[in-house]
N, C-alpha and C positions, 0 to 999 in steps of 0.2 A: 538578531537579537544579542547577548552582551557573549563574548567567549565563555568558553569551561574550560575547566580540566577533566576530561573525560573519563581519564582512565580511575582518578576517584571511585565513580559509577560504578566500576563491575565488581568491586569489594563485597558488596552486599546487595545479594540480589531478594535475598527474605526479606529484610525489614518488616515494620510490622504492618501487619494484614490489613489492618479495618480500614475502610472506608471514610474517609472524610466525612464530616456530616457538617449543615449547616446552605449545601446547596441545591436541594432538592434532589440528592443521591439517596433516599430513604424510599422504599415499596420498590424498587428497579427491575421490572421480570426480567430477567435474561431471555428474552424472546428470541430463537434462532433468522437467520434471511428466510428459508427453508422449510427447517424441521423445528420440533419443541426441543423446549432446552433440559428438557426430562434427559434424553439419548446423549448420553456424556463418551462411551465407546472405550476403549480402555487405556487411552491417554486425555491431556488435558485439552481443551478444546481453548481458544479467544476468544471470550465474550464478544457481542454483537455491542456492545459502545464501546468495546475496544477495537475492536478491526476497524471500524468506521472512525476515530479516531484516528487510527494509526493512517488509514486511507487519504485522510484530510490532510493530515500532515505531509504526508508523499508526494500528495493534488497539487502542494506550493511549490516543491519543487521540479513541479512538469517543465521540461527543457525549453526554453523561450529561442525565437529563432534567433532572435538580437534584442538587447539590453534594454528593459520598459522605460521611456521618459515619460513619468509621472508629471500631472500639474500639482499635484502636492508631494513632495520629497516624499514626508513623515507615513506614508500611507507603503505600508507592507506588503508583499507579494501571501494573499490568502487561498487556502484551498478548501475547498466546500464539497461534503456528500451529502446527497437529498434522499432519503429514505421512506417509501409510504407503505407501511405494512411490508409485507416479505419482498418487497421489490427495490434496488438502489435506483433511482430514477436519475439521477444522474452524477457522477465525477466533474466537478469544476474548479478551475483557481483563478482570481481575478487579472484582468489584460491593463493593457495602460490606460484604456479611456476609464474601464469599470470596476467597480469592489468587485467581489464573489458573491454576496447577499446581493448585489444588485445581477449580477450575472442571471443568478437563478430565477429575479424577477422576470427577466427578458426570456430567459426561458421555456419557462412552466407554468408563468403566470395563476391562473387560479385552479388548476393542479399541485399549487406547494399548499393549497388547501387541508389540516389533517396532517400531515408530514414534519419528520423531524429532520432538524440541519445539525449537521458536525463541521464545526469550524476548527483551520486551524490556529486564530488569531477570534478573542474576545471580536463581535463586529460593530464598527461604527453608530453610532445617533441615526446616521442615512440608510442603513441598509436594515435595520432594526426596526426602524418606523416600518418602511415597505413592506416587510415580512411579517408582525405583529398583525398588520392591517390586511394581508395575506388568509391569516387565520394558520399560520402552522402549527403543529401539536408541540412543537421543543424544539429550543436551538441549545445546545452543545457545542463548548469550543473549550481550547488547551488553554491554563491556566499561564500563559510565558508572558504574553503580551497582548496588548490592542491594534487593531488594524491602522489607526492611526499611533503609532509607537510612542508610548510612554515612556518608552527609554532615551528615546532625542531630547539632548539638552537639558538635563535633568537637573545637571551642577549650575545649568543657567539661567534661571528664572524671566528672564526677559526676553530667553531668546521664541520668535514667533511660533516655529512649529509644535514649542514644546506648551506654549498656553494652548494655542489651538487643542492638544492632546486633552489637556487638563477639562477644555469645554468643554469637547468631545464626548469624555468619560462621564462627566456630572451631565449631560443629557442621556446617556445610554443607558445610567443606574435611573433616571425618574424613566424612562420609557420601560425598564426592568421593572420597575416596581410598580405603573400601575396595568400594567398586558397580562392578557390571560393564559399566553403560551407561558411554562417553562422554561427559562432562560438561568441556564446551568453551568456546573464544571461539574461533566461524569467520567471518570476515571475508573475502573473497577480494581479493585487487586489482581495479580496472577497467581493463580497457583502454582505451588511452592516447586514442579517442574515443569512450567512453561519454559521456562529459557531455555531448559537443557532439550526438550520436545522439539522446539526449534532449533534451536543449532545440529541437533541432531540430524532433522529433516534436511536443513539448509544443504549441509555439508554433502545428502547424501542421495541430494535431488540429480536430475538427468542433466544439468546443465556445469555441474561438476564431475559428474560420472564422463560425461563425453571428452574434456581435458584431461581425467585419467587413462582413460582408452586410448584415446591419443600419445597418452606421454606417461608411459609405464614406471619409469623413474621419478617422476616427479612426486612429492609430497604432498597430495593435497589439501590436506589437514594445515599444513603451514598456511597454504594460499587464503583458506578458509580466513583464519586466522587475522593473518596480513590486511586482509581486504574488510575483517570484521572492526578492526581498530581505526585501520585508515576511515571508514562508513563512520563511527562512534564519534568520530574528530569532527568529523562534516556535521552530525547532527545533532550532538549536545553545540555546537559555535551559534546554528540557527536556533533549535527549541529551548533550549535551559539555561537560564540566567542564573552564573555560576556562584556570583555575590549575590548573599543572604539577604542581604540587611536591603539590596536593590530591589532582590526580589519584592518583599515586603511593601516595598516603596509602592513599586507597581500594582501587587496584590491590594492595596488600599486604594490607589488612586480608579483601580477596574471596579471601586466597592465588595471585592472579595477579601471583607477584614476578616470573617471567623476564622477564616485560613492561614492568620499570621498568628494564630496564639499556637502553641504545644498544646498536645500533640498534632495537632490539626497540618501544621506547617511544614513536621517530618515525615509523615506521611505523603504528605502531598505530594516533596519532591523524590520521595524514594517511586511511590507511583508512576511520573514522570521519568524517572531513571531506567525503569525497569520499561516501559513502552517502548522509551527511545533503543535498549539492545536488542529487542523483539524485531524492529524495526530495522538496525544495521545489518541483523545476523540473516535475514530478508534479504535485502542487500548486495551482504555478500555472497551471496546461490547466484548471481549472477557477476560473475567477478567484471572489473574493466583493465583488460591487458592489452594498453595503449591499440596496436589497430592487430591484433594477431585472431581473435575471434569475435564473432559476430555472428548477425542473423544475412547470411548469402542463400542464393540458389545456385542448385550445383549445376542446371542447361542457364541459357541465357534469359534473358528477361523477357522478350518478346514482345509481343500484341499486347501486353496484360500493364496495370498500373503500376507505377513504379513504387518501389519498396519507401519504405520508413526511415529519416534517418538513424541511425544506430542506436541513439543516448532516445530518441524517444520509442523506438523497441523494448530496448531495456527497461525505462523506465514504465509502460506498460504491463512486461512479462512480469513484474517488480508486485505493477497494481495483484495478479494471479497469485501468485508465490507467498503475497499477505492476506487472499483469500484460503488460500492452500490449510492455512492456520488455523482453520474453524470447522476443518474436516471432522468428521463422525470415521472413517475409514482409520481403526488402530493401526495398520502397515502403512495406507499410501495415502498421503495428501496432494490431492490436484487442486491447480484451480486454475476458473477459464473468465478472462474476459473480452468482449464484443465491443469495437471501434468502428462507427465508419464516418468516410469522406465527404464532407457537403458540397456542392457545389458551390456553395458563398463563403467567405471570409465572413464569418462570425464575431463576436464581442467576447467571447469564451479568452481564457488564457492560454486552452488549447488548437485553437486557430481554428478551422475547417473542423476537425476532431467534434465526435460527440459520440457518448456512452449507447451502446442499447443494449447490451446485457450484461451478467455480470454470474459466475454460480463458483460451488467447488461440491466437490464427490459427497455427497451423504446420500440415507435412508430418505424413504417417501416422506411426504409434510405429517407430521402429528405421530409421528412414530415415537414410541416407548422404549426404553433401553432395552436389552435383549430380547426383543420383539420375534427380531429376526435373526437369523445367525450371523456370528460374527468371525465364523475363523477361516482362517487361508486356505493354499493349497495343502498345509501341513497335514489338516484333517482327512481322513483317509478316507471317509465316505463322505461324498459328493453333494449330498440332501444338507449337510450340514456346514456348508462352505459360504460365503458374502456374496458372490459375485453375480447372481440371478437378479440381488435384493438393492444392492448400492448403485444409484444412480450417477450416473460418471459427471464430472463439472461442468462437462460441454452439455449435455444433456440439459442441465439444471441452468446455464447461462442462456439457451434458447428460450426453454421452459418459461426462464421471472423475466424474460428481456421487458425493455421500457420504451421501447419503440420498435419500429418494424423495419424489415429488412428491404430495401430498395433496389429495384433491380440499375437502375439506373446510376447508383454510389456504388464507392468503392468500400467494403466492412470487412474487416475486418479481424480472424480471431487469435489472439494470443494465450497460449494454452503450457502449461509448465510441463506436461509428461503427452509423448508422441497420441495421436488419436487413437483408438484400437478398433476393432471392424464394426464393433456394435455402433460407433458414431461416425465414422466416417460419412456413410450415406447422407445422414441431419443430414451435417456440414455440407455436403454436395448439390441435397438438395433444398435445403434453407437458403442457399444464396447466397454466400460466404466464397468472396475474390479471391481473400488472401488467406493464410494460416502461417503464423511464427510459432514456432516449437523443438522439437528437438529430435532426433532419432535415433536415440541407443537402443529401441527395442522394435526397430523397423524388421519386419520378414520374420520376427520370431512368433512363435506360438507358446507362452507361460501357463503353463495349467490348465484353467479354465479361461482363460483369456486369451487374445489372438491379435496379434498385428501386421496384417497381410495384404489389406486390403489399401492401409493410406501410401504405400511407394506408389501404388496404381491409380490413387487417385486424378482425373483428370480436369480440366476446366476451372482447376481451383491453385492460384499461384504459392507453392511451399517456399518458407522462409526457410535454412536450418541453420540451429546452433551449430558451428563450424570454423573451424580454422578457414584464414582467407588461399583463395586456390591461386595457382601460377599467375591466371589472367588478372590478379590484382596484385601484382607485382612480389608473390612471395609463391615457392612450391612447397609441397609439402616436407622434403627433405631438410630447406631451409628457416623451418617455421620451428623443430622445436628447440635447438639450440638458441636461435632469436627468444620464443619465451620465456626460455631457462635463464638466459640471459638477464633478461630485464627482472624476473620473479627471483632471481638472485639479488640483483642489486636493487628491487625494493625492498626485501630481507635487510639487507645489510640497515638500509636507513633506516626500517620501520624496528627493528633492533634498537640501533641507537638511540631514535625517539623515543622508544618505552623507558628504555633505561633513565634514557635523562628526565622524563613526567615521575616514575616511579622515583627515582629519590630524593625528589624535589616534594 
């Protein structure tokens, strides 16, 4: 998509909070994946529609082993989330052979009936006709560009890829107009404190906490902010059309003329900016520090399955971080995602990986606000504390899984916090082969919850967020100055770039 001046988006997180009208956004019920929308807790929660929209954007960025050579160069990567009632059935992205909608048809077939689909781009006519025929309930998409990019060759109307995009947009609009499923843009306004809430939770997450524990003199908030700016730059370049006239052109060609009129146009762009900033915060919570930090085993790999590439692990962990934004726990947000590695290469852009389940910590299904205690350890009387009522992210990921865990396959759990003693036996008995997480709470007892069993968990490979060991060409003594040197250099570069952009 077109490049953007991402700094401009940071100046106004509030904006106009009304939902743009004209694209089937009325009567939207904010039903949770696991619990009723009436449970709000003490902090804001990311709505279902916005959570799945963000996951679709993030899935578009799933790391590929090598650049994909497509038969049609105008077709871009696309992310897709498939949801049925309370379960996320799939997290997908397009491959070199298939668009994301085609992947969904191949993967799910008749199970698509009644599903809601969230795309990071408006699906092309080829995908739409199959999805409509499959009986999906709703198709929602990000209003930035189409799967067959309308941005390509815009100023040269003789360009073949541009002409192809125009024809495809016309066909897609006709399919939309004559179909039963709701095909719409579904971006919901954020609570006024949502950005602050996500920033605070991201800065205080265990990944940055581990870096702070290893480097006491390091200002982790500065590190987070630098990572946030870098992510914001990349995400705006990918998902936001900075030029307003160009954006209106694309919206018109996509059949979204109603969004081109004010105040709908300004509201739409503000909602897009707000969601991109949330995604930037989630991504900044797991910083990319060259080769200083990653997910490694303390002991040799042994006879187990090899570790996933670090960029894939980070991508899956950030999926879990996004899920944590939906938490009902007023203090601690935890997310968990379970992926499995199939035996054969698949058509999905994720390769052999396929989703098993995902979840976040929440109260039982159907709970109403304040039906259960919500106090933490500061409440003197234990019967008024939340710990015996909150379902953990790992428990919900296993409960609401969309695929069975197979003994012969490598099944991996990615969780944003060290599993507690309540979850460790479930992980072992469920057949999880690998777990990627942090160790900040290992061997601790924290009031009503303890973390004594995880370190003794056998039969599961534990990949912990940490500095590289001496076996990986770095000693712990050498790691700190190297990391600090990198951070100092990045700070100087980012400060210069930010100052230049702000002046412009």
